[in-house]
C-alpha positions in Angstrom: -85.8 68.0 -9.8 -88.4 65.6 -9.3 -85.8 62.7 -9.3 -83.6 64.0 -7.1 -86.9 64.8 -4.6 -87.6 61.0 -4.9 -84.0 60.2 -4.0 -83.3 63.0 -1.1 -80.4 64.6 -3.1 -79.6 68.0 -3.2 -79.1 69.8 -6.7 -76.2 72.2 -7.7 -75.5 74.0 -10.9 -73.3 77.0 -11.9 -75.0 79.9 -13.8 -73.2 83.1 -15.1 -74.2 85.8 -12.5 -75.8 88.2 -15.8 -77.4 85.5 -17.5 -81.5 85.9 -17.2 -82.0 82.1 -16.5 -80.9 82.6 -13.2 -84.3 84.3 -12.5 -85.9 81.0 -13.4 -83.9 78.8 -11.6 -84.5 80.9 -7.8 -88.2 80.9 -8.9 -87.9 77.4 -8.7 -86.6 77.4 -5.7 -82.9 77.3 -6.1 -80.4 79.9 -3.6 -77.3 81.2 -4.4 -74.8 79.7 -1.9 -71.7 80.9 -3.8 -69.9 83.1 -6.4 -66.9 81.8 -8.4 -64.5 84.2 -10.1 -66.8 87.2 -10.3 -68.6 85.5 -13.1 -70.7 82.7 -11.9 -73.2 81.4 -9.2 -72.8 78.6 -7.9 -76.9 77.6 -7.0 -78.4 74.9 -4.8 -82.0 73.4 -4.6 -83.0 71.1 -1.8 -86.1 69.1 -1.8 -88.8 69.8 1.0 -88.6 68.0 3.8 -90.3 64.5 3.8 -93.6 63.9 5.0 -94.3 60.4 7.1 -97.2 58.9 5.3 
C-alpha cells in the first residue's frame, strides 16, 4: 500500500465473499466495488489525495 500510495496507484484484490480477511481489508480502507460469480468480491483501495508541500 505504501508503494502504491507513493506511485499514486489504486490497488485491487479479489477475496472470497465469506473470507474473514475481507473485514481486515475493509479496515485497511478497501471498498467493495463488485461481486463476481456470487463467490468473490473485487475490492479496491485508492490512496488519499496528495497534499502539496
